[in-house]
MOPAC internal coordinates of N, CA, C and O (Angstrom, degrees):
PM7 1SCF
backbone

  N    0.0000 0     0.00 0     0.00 0    0    0    0
  C    1.4431 1     0.00 0     0.00 0    1    0    0
  C    1.5147 1   108.50 1     0.00 0    2    1    0
  O    1.2310 1   120.47 1   -44.71 1    3    2    1
  N    1.3104 1   116.72 1   135.29 1    3    2    1
  C    1.4550 1   121.73 1  -170.40 1    5    3    2
  C    1.5238 1   113.09 1   -66.04 1    6    5    3
  O    1.2310 1   119.18 1   135.91 1    7    6    5
  N    1.3397 1   119.18 1   -44.09 1    7    6    5
  C    1.4520 1   120.89 1  -174.59 1    9    7    6
  C    1.5104 1   114.63 1   -94.16 1   10    9    7
  O    1.2310 1   119.46 1  -173.78 1   11   10    9
  N    1.3185 1   118.64 1     6.22 1   11   10    9
  C    1.4581 1   122.08 1  -175.54 1   13   11   10
  C    1.5284 1   110.64 1   -74.90 1   14   13   11
  O    1.2310 1   121.00 1   -43.31 1   15   14   13
  N    1.3466 1   115.70 1   136.69 1   15   14   13
  C    1.4561 1   121.37 1   177.68 1   17   15   14
  C    1.5252 1   108.22 1   -81.38 1   18   17   15
  O    1.2310 1   120.13 1   -60.50 1   19   18   17
  N    1.3213 1   117.35 1   119.50 1   19   18   17
  C    1.4652 1   121.58 1  -178.67 1   21   19   18
  C    1.5174 1   111.75 1  -106.40 1   22   21   19
  O    1.2310 1   119.94 1  -162.58 1   23   22   21
  N    1.3246 1   117.71 1    17.42 1   23   22   21
  C    1.4538 1   121.95 1  -179.45 1   25   23   22
  C    1.5230 1   110.13 1   -66.39 1   26   25   23
  O    1.2310 1   120.67 1   -45.08 1   27   26   25
  N    1.3329 1   116.32 1   134.92 1   27   26   25
  C    1.4529 1   122.16 1   176.56 1   29   27   26
  C    1.5208 1   107.41 1  -116.12 1   30   29   27
  O    1.2310 1   120.37 1   -50.60 1   31   30   29
  N    1.3110 1   116.89 1   129.40 1   31   30   29
  C    1.4649 1   120.83 1   179.13 1   33   31   30
  C    1.5291 1   108.85 1   -97.12 1   34   33   31
  O    1.2310 1   120.92 1   -46.52 1   35   34   33
  N    1.3503 1   115.85 1   133.48 1   35   34   33
  C    1.4539 1   120.91 1   176.08 1   37   35   34
  C    1.5169 1   108.04 1  -130.03 1   38   37   35
  O    1.2310 1   120.56 1   -18.62 1   39   38   37
  N    1.3203 1   116.53 1   161.38 1   39   38   37
  C    1.4581 1   122.10 1   179.88 1   41   39   38
  C    1.5216 1   111.88 1   -71.53 1   42   41   39
  O    1.2310 1   121.32 1   -13.76 1   43   42   41
  N    1.3138 1   115.07 1   166.24 1   43   42   41
  C    1.4677 1   120.70 1  -179.37 1   45   43   42
  C    1.5253 1   112.04 1   -62.25 1   46   45   43
  O    1.2310 1   120.41 1   138.96 1   47   46   45
  N    1.3549 1   116.82 1   -41.04 1   47   46   45
  C    1.4575 1   120.19 1  -178.70 1   49   47   46
  C    1.5327 1   110.82 1   -64.89 1   50   49   47
  O    1.2310 1   120.84 1   137.19 1   51   50   49
  N    1.3341 1   116.00 1   -42.81 1   51   50   49
  C    1.4626 1   119.70 1   179.86 1   53   51   50
  C    1.5279 1   110.65 1   -65.87 1   54   53   51
  O    1.2310 1   120.70 1   140.67 1   55   54   53
  N    1.3427 1   116.26 1   -39.33 1   55   54   53
  C    1.4626 1   120.06 1   179.16 1   57   55   54
  C    1.5274 1   110.70 1   -64.36 1   58   57   55
  O    1.2310 1   120.82 1   137.72 1   59   58   57
  N    1.3295 1   116.05 1   -42.28 1   59   58   57
  C    1.4665 1   119.68 1   179.31 1   61   59   58
  C    1.5261 1   110.79 1   -63.89 1   62   61   59
  O    1.2310 1   120.17 1   140.32 1   63   62   61
  N    1.3365 1   117.29 1   -39.68 1   63   62   61
  C    1.4609 1   120.51 1   178.79 1   65   63   62
  C    1.5291 1   110.69 1   -64.97 1   66   65   63
  O    1.2310 1   120.30 1   137.56 1   67   66   65
  N    1.3344 1   117.04 1   -42.44 1   67   66   65
  C    1.4676 1   120.08 1   177.84 1   69   67   66
  C    1.5257 1   111.44 1   -64.18 1   70   69   67
  O    1.2310 1   120.15 1   140.18 1   71   70   69
  N    1.3220 1   117.32 1   -39.82 1   71   70   69
  C    1.4735 1   120.71 1   179.01 1   73   71   70
  C    1.5221 1   110.92 1   -63.94 1   74   73   71
  O    1.2310 1   120.20 1   137.47 1   75   74   73
  N    1.3523 1   117.22 1   -42.53 1   75   74   73
  C    1.4636 1   120.04 1   178.32 1   77   75   74
  C    1.5293 1   110.47 1   -62.85 1   78   77   75
  O    1.2310 1   120.59 1   136.54 1   79   78   77
  N    1.3426 1   116.47 1   -43.46 1   79   78   77
  C    1.4681 1   120.13 1   178.98 1   81   79   78
  C    1.5213 1   111.22 1   -63.41 1   82   81   79
  O    1.2310 1   120.44 1   140.41 1   83   82   81
  N    1.3396 1   116.76 1   -39.59 1   83   82   81
  C    1.4719 1   120.38 1   179.43 1   85   83   82
  C    1.5228 1   110.71 1   -65.24 1   86   85   83
  O    1.2310 1   120.10 1   140.10 1   87   86   85
  N    1.3460 1   117.41 1   -39.90 1   87   86   85
  C    1.4611 1   120.72 1   179.09 1   89   87   86
  C    1.5259 1   110.91 1   -63.43 1   90   89   87
  O    1.2310 1   120.54 1   138.02 1   91   90   89
  N    1.3525 1   116.56 1   -41.98 1   91   90   89
  C    1.4664 1   120.20 1   178.25 1   93   91   90
  C    1.5253 1   109.96 1   -64.14 1   94   93   91
  O    1.2310 1   120.34 1   135.70 1   95   94   93
  N    1.3457 1   116.95 1   -44.30 1   95   94   93
  C    1.4628 1   121.08 1   179.90 1   97   95   94
  C    1.5291 1   110.37 1   -61.20 1   98   97   95
  O    1.2310 1   120.30 1   137.89 1   99   98   97
  N    1.3500 1   117.03 1   -42.11 1   99   98   97
  C    1.4618 1   120.43 1   179.39 1  101   99   98
  C    1.5230 1   111.89 1   -63.76 1  102  101   99
  O    1.2310 1   120.47 1   140.33 1  103  102  101
  N    1.3419 1   116.71 1   -39.67 1  103  102  101
  C    1.4654 1   119.49 1   178.49 1  105  103  102
  C    1.5187 1   111.00 1   -64.66 1  106  105  103
  O    1.2310 1   120.39 1   136.97 1  107  106  105
  N    1.3451 1   116.85 1   -43.03 1  107  106  105
  C    1.4644 1   120.29 1  -177.40 1  109  107  106
  C    1.5274 1   112.26 1   -72.50 1  110  109  107
  O    1.2310 1   120.28 1   143.29 1  111  110  109
  N    1.3326 1   117.07 1   -36.71 1  111  110  109
  C    1.4661 1   119.38 1  -176.65 1  113  111  110
  C    1.5226 1   112.28 1   -89.67 1  114  113  111
  O    1.2310 1   120.08 1   160.25 1  115  114  113
  N    1.3378 1   117.46 1   -19.75 1  115  114  113
  C    1.4574 1   120.78 1  -177.91 1  117  115  114
  C    1.5226 1   112.76 1    73.00 1  118  117  115
  O    1.2310 1   120.49 1  -159.92 1  119  118  117
  N    1.3099 1   116.67 1    20.08 1  119  118  117
  C    1.4653 1   121.65 1  -177.36 1  121  119  118
  C    1.5242 1   109.41 1  -131.13 1  122  121  119
  O    1.2310 1   120.31 1   -46.68 1  123  122  121
  N    1.3281 1   117.01 1   133.32 1  123  122  121
  C    1.4646 1   121.30 1   178.52 1  125  123  122
  C    1.5242 1   109.47 1   -91.03 1  126  125  123
  O    1.2310 1   121.13 1   -41.96 1  127  126  125
  N    1.3423 1   115.45 1   138.04 1  127  126  125
  C    1.4591 1   121.14 1   179.25 1  129  127  126
  C    1.5221 1   108.99 1  -136.77 1  130  129  127
  O    1.2310 1   120.77 1   -23.81 1  131  130  129
  N    1.3143 1   116.12 1   156.19 1  131  130  129
  C    1.4505 1   121.65 1   174.81 1  133  131  130
  C    1.5227 1   110.40 1   -79.11 1  134  133  131
  O    1.2310 1   120.97 1   -11.46 1  135  134  133
  N    1.3194 1   115.75 1   168.54 1  135  134  133
  C    1.4634 1   120.57 1  -178.11 1  137  135  134
  C    1.5249 1   111.73 1   -61.96 1  138  137  135
  O    1.2310 1   120.23 1   137.29 1  139  138  137
  N    1.3253 1   117.17 1   -42.71 1  139  138  137
  C    1.4609 1   120.46 1   179.94 1  141  139  138
  C    1.5100 1   112.63 1   -63.82 1  142  141  139
  O    1.2310 1   120.71 1   137.62 1  143  142  141
  N    1.3442 1   116.26 1   -42.38 1  143  142  141
  C    1.4611 1   120.12 1   178.63 1  145  143  142
  C    1.5196 1   110.74 1   -65.53 1  146  145  143
  O    1.2310 1   120.37 1   143.75 1  147  146  145
  N    1.3546 1   116.89 1   -36.25 1  147  146  145
  C    1.4621 1   120.10 1   179.41 1  149  147  146
  C    1.5264 1   110.94 1   -66.56 1  150  149  147
  O    1.2310 1   120.15 1   139.45 1  151  150  149
  N    1.3267 1   117.31 1   -40.55 1  151  150  149
  C    1.4744 1   120.31 1   177.22 1  153  151  150
  C    1.5309 1   109.76 1   -62.81 1  154  153  151
  O    1.2310 1   120.24 1   141.52 1  155  154  153
  N    1.3268 1   117.15 1   -38.48 1  155  154  153
  C    1.4659 1   120.53 1   177.45 1  157  155  154
  C    1.5273 1   110.53 1   -64.34 1  158  157  155
  O    1.2310 1   120.12 1   139.29 1  159  158  157
  N    1.3280 1   117.38 1   -40.71 1  159  158  157
  C    1.4651 1   121.31 1   177.32 1  161  159  158
  C    1.5230 1   109.97 1   -61.61 1  162  161  159
  O    1.2310 1   120.40 1   135.82 1  163  162  161
  N    1.3418 1   116.84 1   -44.18 1  163  162  161
  C    1.4627 1   120.83 1   178.82 1  165  163  162
  C    1.5267 1   111.23 1   -62.44 1  166  165  163
  O    1.2310 1   120.59 1   136.94 1  167  166  165
  N    1.3321 1   116.47 1   -43.06 1  167  166  165
  C    1.4628 1   120.00 1  -178.82 1  169  167  166
  C    1.5197 1   110.58 1   -63.74 1  170  169  167
  O    1.2310 1   120.11 1   135.07 1  171  170  169
  N    1.3296 1   117.40 1   -44.93 1  171  170  169
  C    1.4634 1   120.68 1   179.38 1  173  171  170
  C    1.5240 1   110.98 1   -62.79 1  174  173  171
  O    1.2310 1   120.50 1   139.26 1  175  174  173
  N    1.3227 1   116.66 1   -40.74 1  175  174  173
  C    1.4721 1   120.96 1   179.25 1  177  175  174
  C    1.5218 1   110.31 1   -64.77 1  178  177  175
  O    1.2310 1   120.23 1   136.65 1  179  178  177
  N    1.3209 1   117.17 1   -43.35 1  179  178  177
  C    1.4653 1   121.26 1   179.67 1  181  179  178
  C    1.5287 1   110.37 1   -61.96 1  182  181  179
  O    1.2310 1   120.78 1   133.91 1  183  182  181
  N    1.3220 1   116.11 1   -46.09 1  183  182  181
  C    1.4581 1   119.55 1  -178.93 1  185  183  182
  C    1.5258 1   111.64 1   -63.67 1  186  185  183
  O    1.2310 1   120.20 1   139.53 1  187  186  185
  N    1.3298 1   117.23 1   -40.47 1  187  186  185
  C    1.4686 1   119.19 1   179.55 1  189  187  186
  C    1.5221 1   110.77 1   -67.74 1  190  189  187
  O    1.2310 1   119.78 1   143.44 1  191  190  189
  N    1.3474 1   118.02 1   -36.56 1  191  190  189
  C    1.4621 1   121.33 1   178.50 1  193  191  190
  C    1.5249 1   111.23 1   -70.71 1  194  193  191
  O    1.2310 1   119.78 1   141.32 1  195  194  193
  N    1.3255 1   118.03 1   -38.68 1  195  194  193
  C    1.4597 1   120.59 1  -176.51 1  197  195  194
  C    1.5205 1   112.22 1   -75.72 1  198  197  195
  O    1.2310 1   119.65 1   158.35 1  199  198  197
  N    1.3293 1   118.27 1   -21.65 1  199  198  197
  C    1.4624 1   121.15 1   178.72 1  201  199  198
  C    1.5238 1   112.20 1   -80.48 1  202  201  199
  O    1.2310 1   120.25 1   164.21 1  203  202  201
  N    1.3142 1   117.13 1   -15.79 1  203  202  201
  C    1.4622 1   119.68 1   177.28 1  205  203  202
  C    1.5200 1   108.82 1   -69.70 1  206  205  203
  O    1.2310 1   120.71 1   -37.92 1  207  206  205
  N    1.2964 1   116.24 1   142.08 1  207  206  205
  C    1.4569 1   119.96 1   176.05 1  209  207  206
  C    1.5204 1   108.81 1  -122.99 1  210  209  207
  O    1.2310 1   120.89 1   -19.94 1  211  210  209
  N    1.3236 1   115.90 1   160.06 1  211  210  209
  C    1.4623 1   120.15 1   179.67 1  213  211  210
  C    1.5188 1   109.24 1   -68.52 1  214  213  211
  O    1.2310 1   120.17 1   -38.37 1  215  214  213
  N    1.3123 1   117.28 1   141.63 1  215  214  213
  C    1.4608 1   120.08 1   178.28 1  217  215  214
  C    1.5280 1   111.19 1   -63.26 1  218  217  215
  O    1.2310 1   120.95 1   -25.25 1  219  218  217
  N    1.3219 1   115.80 1   154.75 1  219  218  217
  C    1.4678 1   121.61 1   179.62 1  221  219  218
  C    1.5284 1   109.78 1   -57.56 1  222  221  219
  O    1.2310 1   120.40 1   -45.70 1  223  222  221
  N    1.3079 1   116.85 1   134.30 1  223  222  221
  C    1.4615 1   121.92 1   176.28 1  225  223  222
  C    1.5125 1   114.47 1    73.04 1  226  225  223
  O    1.2310 1   119.68 1  -164.49 1  227  226  225
  N    1.3267 1   118.21 1    15.51 1  227  226  225
  C    1.4610 1   120.69 1  -179.07 1  229  227  226
  C    1.5256 1   109.92 1   -71.26 1  230  229  227
  O    1.2310 1   121.11 1   -40.42 1  231  230  229
  N    1.3120 1   115.49 1   139.58 1  231  230  229
  C    1.4596 1   121.46 1   177.73 1  233  231  230
  C    1.5215 1   109.45 1   -86.87 1  234  233  231
  O    1.2310 1   119.59 1   -28.45 1  235  234  233
  N    1.3496 1   118.39 1   151.55 1  235  234  233
  C    1.4564 1   120.17 1   175.13 1  237  235  234
  C    1.5271 1   110.80 1   -59.68 1  238  237  235
  O    1.2310 1   120.56 1   -28.47 1  239  238  237
  N    1.3277 1   116.53 1   151.53 1  239  238  237
  C    1.4594 1   120.90 1  -177.70 1  241  239  238
  C    1.5165 1   111.42 1   -62.89 1  242  241  239
  O    1.2310 1   120.49 1   136.54 1  243  242  241
  N    1.3366 1   116.68 1   -43.46 1  243  242  241
  C    1.4619 1   120.39 1   179.92 1  245  243  242
  C    1.5215 1   109.12 1  -145.61 1  246  245  243
  O    1.2310 1   120.18 1   -41.50 1  247  246  245
  N    1.3397 1   117.26 1   138.50 1  247  246  245
  C    1.4573 1   118.70 1   177.28 1  249  247  246
  C    1.5328 1   110.20 1   -70.06 1  250  249  247
  O    1.2310 1   121.05 1   -29.40 1  251  250  249
  N    1.3071 1   115.59 1   150.60 1  251  250  249
  C    1.4547 1   121.21 1  -179.58 1  253  251  250
  C    1.5167 1   108.03 1  -114.28 1  254  253  251
  O    1.2310 1   120.68 1   -52.86 1  255  254  253
  N    1.3013 1   116.31 1   127.14 1  255  254  253
  C    1.4610 1   121.20 1  -179.52 1  257  255  254
  C    1.5233 1   109.91 1   -94.10 1  258  257  255
  O    1.2310 1   121.03 1   -45.53 1  259  258  257
  N    1.3207 1   115.63 1   134.47 1  259  258  257
  C    1.4587 1   120.41 1   178.64 1  261  259  258
  C    1.5163 1   111.72 1   -90.13 1  262  261  259
  O    1.2310 1   119.82 1   178.20 1  263  262  261
  N    1.3383 1   117.96 1    -1.80 1  263  262  261
  C    1.4587 1   120.86 1  -177.08 1  265  263  262
  C    1.5214 1   112.13 1   -69.71 1  266  265  263
  O    1.2310 1   119.92 1   147.23 1  267  266  265
  N    1.3071 1   117.76 1   -32.77 1  267  266  265
  C    1.4583 1   120.70 1  -177.44 1  269  267  266
  C    1.5210 1   113.99 1   -85.22 1  270  269  267
  O    1.2310 1   119.73 1   179.17 1  271  270  269
  N    1.3205 1   118.12 1    -0.83 1  271  270  269
  C    1.4588 1   120.92 1  -177.12 1  273  271  270
  C    1.5205 1   109.58 1   -83.63 1  274  273  271
  O    1.2310 1   121.12 1   -51.85 1  275  274  273
  N    1.3157 1   115.46 1   128.15 1  275  274  273
  C    1.4618 1   121.15 1   176.86 1  277  275  274
  C    1.5175 1   108.86 1  -108.16 1  278  277  275
  O    1.2310 1   119.82 1   -29.66 1  279  278  277
  N    1.3292 1   117.94 1   150.34 1  279  278  277
  C    1.4667 1   119.51 1   177.67 1  281  279  278
  C    1.5284 1   110.59 1   -64.56 1  282  281  279
  O    1.2310 1   121.29 1   -29.06 1  283  282  281
  N    1.3224 1   115.13 1   150.94 1  283  282  281
  C    1.4678 1   120.64 1   179.63 1  285  283  282
  C    1.5271 1   109.75 1   -64.16 1  286  285  283
  O    1.2310 1   121.30 1   -39.22 1  287  286  285
  N    1.3177 1   115.11 1   140.78 1  287  286  285
  C    1.4577 1   120.61 1   179.00 1  289  287  286
  C    1.5156 1   108.84 1  -123.27 1  290  289  287
  O    1.2310 1   121.27 1   -37.37 1  291  290  289
  N    1.3169 1   115.17 1   142.63 1  291  290  289
  C    1.4573 1   120.18 1   178.13 1  293  291  290
  C    1.5215 1   109.66 1   -70.01 1  294  293  291
  O    1.2310 1   120.83 1   -41.01 1  295  294  293
  N    1.3247 1   116.02 1   138.99 1  295  294  293
  C    1.4591 1   120.87 1   178.31 1  297  295  294
  C    1.5139 1   109.64 1  -105.25 1  298  297  295
  O    1.2310 1   120.90 1   -38.84 1  299  298  297
  N    1.3042 1   115.88 1   141.16 1  299  298  297
  C    1.4617 1   119.86 1   174.68 1  301  299  298
  C    1.5217 1   107.34 1   -80.84 1  302  301  299
  O    1.2310 1   120.56 1   -60.31 1  303  302  301
  N    1.3131 1   116.54 1   119.69 1  303  302  301
  C    1.4539 1   121.39 1  -177.09 1  305  303  302
  C    1.5167 1   108.91 1  -118.87 1  306  305  303
  O    1.2310 1   120.91 1   -53.31 1  307  306  305
  N    1.3321 1   115.87 1   126.69 1  307  306  305
  C    1.4649 1   120.11 1   178.31 1  309  307  306
  C    1.5154 1   109.53 1   -73.32 1  310  309  307
  O    1.2310 1   121.16 1   -34.34 1  311  310  309
  N    1.3139 1   115.39 1   145.66 1  311  310  309
  C    1.4632 1   119.76 1   179.61 1  313  311  310
  C    1.5207 1   109.38 1   -67.78 1  314  313  311
  O    1.2310 1   120.81 1   -45.49 1  315  314  313
  N    1.3192 1   116.06 1   134.51 1  315  314  313
  C    1.4584 1   122.19 1   179.69 1  317  315  314
  C    1.5177 1   111.06 1   -99.80 1  318  317  315
  O    1.2310 1   120.80 1    13.68 1  319  318  317
  N    1.3260 1   116.08 1  -166.32 1  319  318  317
  C    1.4676 1   119.46 1   179.67 1  321  319  318
  C    1.5199 1   111.51 1   -69.00 1  322  321  319
  O    1.2310 1   121.05 1   -25.16 1  323  322  321
  N    1.3273 1   115.59 1   154.84 1  323  322  321
  C    1.4579 1   120.70 1   179.18 1  325  323  322
  C    1.5247 1   109.61 1   -70.62 1  326  325  323
  O    1.2310 1   120.93 1   -48.26 1  327  326  325
  N    1.3318 1   115.82 1   131.74 1  327  326  325
  C    1.4574 1   122.41 1  -178.08 1  329  327  326
  C    1.5228 1   109.03 1  -124.00 1  330  329  327
  O    1.2310 1   120.86 1   -48.42 1  331  330  329
  N    1.3369 1   115.96 1   131.58 1  331  330  329
  C    1.4614 1   121.17 1   176.06 1  333  331  330
  C    1.5107 1   108.72 1  -113.04 1  334  333  331
  O    1.2310 1   120.59 1   -39.90 1  335  334  333
  N    1.3312 1   116.47 1   140.10 1  335  334  333
  C    1.4544 1   121.22 1   177.01 1  337  335  334
  C    1.5206 1   108.08 1   -86.73 1  338  337  335
  O    1.2310 1   120.73 1   -61.44 1  339  338  337
  N    1.3517 1   116.21 1   118.56 1  339  338  337
  C    1.4612 1   121.19 1   179.76 1  341  339  338
  C    1.5203 1   109.13 1  -125.61 1  342  341  339
  O    1.2310 1   120.99 1   -14.60 1  343  342  341
  N    1.3217 1   115.70 1   165.40 1  343  342  341
  C    1.4580 1   121.43 1  -179.12 1  345  343  342
  C    1.5244 1   108.68 1  -120.18 1  346  345  343
  O    1.2310 1   120.62 1   -47.08 1  347  346  345
  N    1.3366 1   116.42 1   132.92 1  347  346  345
  C    1.4555 1   121.80 1   179.84 1  349  347  346
  C    1.5315 1   109.52 1   -66.46 1  350  349  347
  O    1.2310 1   120.78 1   -46.41 1  351  350  349
  N    1.3265 1   116.11 1   133.59 1  351  350  349
  C    1.4630 1   121.08 1  -179.79 1  353  351  350
  C    1.5269 1   111.68 1   -71.44 1  354  353  351
  O    1.2310 1   120.06 1   155.09 1  355  354  353
  N    1.3278 1   117.49 1   -24.91 1  355  354  353
  C    1.4586 1   120.26 1  -177.86 1  357  355  354
  C    1.5282 1   112.62 1   -84.99 1  358  357  355
  O    1.2310 1   120.34 1   125.93 1  359  358  357
  N    1.3459 1   116.95 1   -54.07 1  359  358  357
  C    1.4691 1   119.78 1  -173.72 1  361  359  358
  C    1.5265 1   113.81 1  -106.92 1  362  361  359
  O    1.2310 1   119.89 1   168.42 1  363  362  361
  N    1.3194 1   117.82 1   -11.58 1  363  362  361
  C    1.4601 1   121.07 1   179.56 1  365  363  362
  C    1.5168 1   113.55 1    80.81 1  366  365  363
  O    1.2310 1   119.66 1  -171.68 1  367  366  365
  N    1.3190 1   118.25 1     8.32 1  367  366  365
  C    1.4656 1   121.55 1  -179.59 1  369  367  366
  C    1.5239 1   111.94 1   -70.37 1  370  369  367
  O    1.2310 1   120.44 1   -33.18 1  371  370  369
  N    1.3186 1   116.77 1   146.82 1  371  370  369
  C    1.4530 1   122.64 1   178.47 1  373  371  370
  C    1.5230 1   109.26 1   -82.42 1  374  373  371
  O    1.2310 1   120.32 1   -44.03 1  375  374  373
  N    1.3297 1   116.99 1   135.97 1  375  374  373
  C    1.4611 1   122.24 1  -176.92 1  377  375  374
  C    1.5192 1   108.35 1  -131.53 1  378  377  375
  O    1.2310 1   120.15 1   -49.78 1  379  378  377
  N    1.3328 1   117.31 1   130.22 1  379  378  377
  C    1.4597 1   122.29 1   171.62 1  381  379  378
  C    1.5211 1   106.97 1   -86.68 1  382  381  379
  O    1.2310 1   120.31 1   -81.85 1  383  382  381
  N    1.3380 1   117.01 1    98.15 1  383  382  381
  C    1.4644 1   122.65 1  -172.70 1  385  383  382
  C    1.5235 1   110.22 1   -87.68 1  386  385  383
  O    1.2310 1   120.72 1   -62.26 1  387  386  385
  N    1.3392 1   116.23 1   117.74 1  387  386  385
  C    1.4654 1   120.91 1   176.36 1  389  387  386
  C    1.5092 1   108.53 1   -82.34 1  390  389  387
  O    1.2310 1   120.99 1   -64.83 1  391  390  389
  N    1.3254 1   115.71 1   115.17 1  391  390  389
  C    1.4618 1   120.62 1  -175.95 1  393  391  390
  C    1.5258 1   112.57 1   -69.36 1  394  393  391
  O    1.2310 1   119.68 1   155.78 1  395  394  393
  N    1.3331 1   118.21 1   -24.22 1  395  394  393
  C    1.4574 1   120.49 1   179.80 1  397  395  394
  C    1.5260 1   112.80 1   -70.69 1  398  397  395
  O    1.2310 1   119.89 1   166.15 1  399  398  397
  N    1.3457 1   117.82 1   -13.85 1  399  398  397
  C    1.4679 1   121.24 1   179.70 1  401  399  398
  C    1.5185 1   113.01 1   -93.72 1  402  401  399
  O    1.2310 1   120.34 1  -177.19 1  403  402  401
  N    1.3205 1   116.96 1     2.81 1  403  402  401
  C    1.4593 1   120.41 1   176.84 1  405  403  402
  C    1.5145 1   112.67 1   107.74 1  406  405  403
  O    1.2310 1   121.81 1    -0.91 1  407  406  405
  N    1.3317 1   114.13 1   179.09 1  407  406  405
  C    1.4527 1   120.02 1  -175.35 1  409  407  406
  C    1.5292 1   113.05 1  -101.23 1  410  409  407
  O    1.2310 1   120.19 1  -176.79 1  411  410  409
  N    1.3409 1   117.23 1     3.21 1  411  410  409
  C    1.4591 1   120.27 1   179.77 1  413  411  410
  C    1.5261 1   109.28 1  -125.93 1  414  413  411
  O    1.2310 1   120.93 1   -40.93 1  415  414  413
  N    1.3469 1   115.83 1   139.07 1  415  414  413
  C    1.4549 1   119.71 1   179.82 1  417  415  414
  C    1.5188 1   110.82 1  -171.43 1  418  417  415
  O    1.2310 1   121.00 1     5.07 1  419  418  417
  N    1.3264 1   115.69 1  -174.93 1  419  418  417
  C    1.4536 1   121.69 1  -177.69 1  421  419  418
  C    1.5226 1   110.20 1  -111.90 1  422  421  419
  O    1.2310 1   120.72 1   -35.53 1  423  422  421
  N    1.3293 1   116.23 1   144.47 1  423  422  421
  C    1.4592 1   122.08 1   176.05 1  425  423  422
  C    1.5292 1   108.21 1   -69.89 1  426  425  423
  O    1.2310 1   119.36 1   -52.56 1  427  426  425
  N    1.3413 1   118.82 1   127.44 1  427  426  425
  C    1.4570 1   120.34 1   179.39 1  429  427  426
  C    1.5250 1   112.68 1   -71.26 1  430  429  427
  O    1.2310 1   119.86 1   165.78 1  431  430  429
  N    1.3333 1   117.86 1   -14.22 1  431  430  429
  C    1.4574 1   120.98 1  -177.63 1  433  431  430
  C    1.5256 1   112.32 1   -89.25 1  434  433  431
  O    1.2310 1   120.51 1   132.56 1  435  434  433
  N    1.3523 1   116.64 1   -47.44 1  435  434  433
  C    1.4704 1   119.14 1  -174.95 1  437  435  434
  C    1.5312 1   113.19 1  -119.36 1  438  437  435
  O    1.2310 1   119.94 1   171.34 1  439  438  437
  N    1.3297 1   117.72 1    -8.66 1  439  438  437
  C    1.4612 1   120.90 1   176.83 1  441  439  438
  C    1.5096 1   115.04 1    84.63 1  442  441  439
  O    1.2310 1   119.31 1  -172.07 1  443  442  441
  N    1.3324 1   118.93 1     7.93 1  443  442  441
  C    1.4598 1   121.71 1  -178.75 1  445  443  442
  C    1.5337 1   109.94 1   -69.35 1  446  445  443
  O    1.2310 1   120.65 1   -37.36 1  447  446  445
  N    1.3284 1   116.37 1   142.64 1  447  446  445
  C    1.4542 1   121.81 1   174.71 1  449  447  446
  C    1.5270 1   107.85 1   -77.03 1  450  449  447
  O    1.2310 1   120.60 1   -54.80 1  451  450  449
  N    1.3338 1   116.45 1   125.20 1  451  450  449
  C    1.4579 1   121.03 1  -175.93 1  453  451  450
  C    1.5299 1   110.55 1  -120.54 1  454  453  451
  O    1.2310 1   121.05 1   -33.69 1  455  454  453
  N    1.3167 1   115.60 1   146.31 1  455  454  453
  C    1.4584 1   123.44 1   175.66 1  457  455  454
  C    1.5155 1   107.23 1  -121.35 1  458  457  455
  O    1.2310 1   120.29 1   -61.83 1  459  458  457
  N    1.3344 1   117.06 1   118.17 1  459  458  457
  C    1.4601 1   121.70 1   179.86 1  461  459  458
  C    1.5172 1   108.34 1   -72.43 1  462  461  459
  O    1.2310 1   120.88 1   -53.02 1  463  462  461
  N    1.3155 1   115.93 1   126.98 1  463  462  461
  C    1.4625 1   121.36 1  -179.04 1  465  463  462
  C    1.5191 1   108.86 1  -118.21 1  466  465  463
  O    1.2310 1   121.07 1   -36.59 1  467  466  465
  N    1.3304 1   115.56 1   143.41 1  467  466  465
  C    1.4491 1   118.67 1   173.79 1  469  467  466
  C    1.4150 1   111.97 1   107.92 1  470  469  467
  O    1.2310 1   120.10 1   180.00 1  471  470  469

């Protein structure tokens, strides 16, 4: 659709990781690309890799021994700070809000200044 907004919002950490990967790709390929084109390259690569299937009669890469597996054990975990699940008013992102850090903070997804009310 011509007038549709196709903007995708990602967090700062994810954006930084994509930028680092794009810089490495540009150095190795010797070609500069924009962020959108790089995401398209990643998507095409992922799809081509995921469509590959193992050849008929292929053996597993490495055998797995069940002798070293121990049954799961419950861990004693100390209670941490109280956390409330809130939603950013600007981007709608879910935030685990630690109440011990106060009622004001920034959204980790879009960077908006938020004030916890209620």
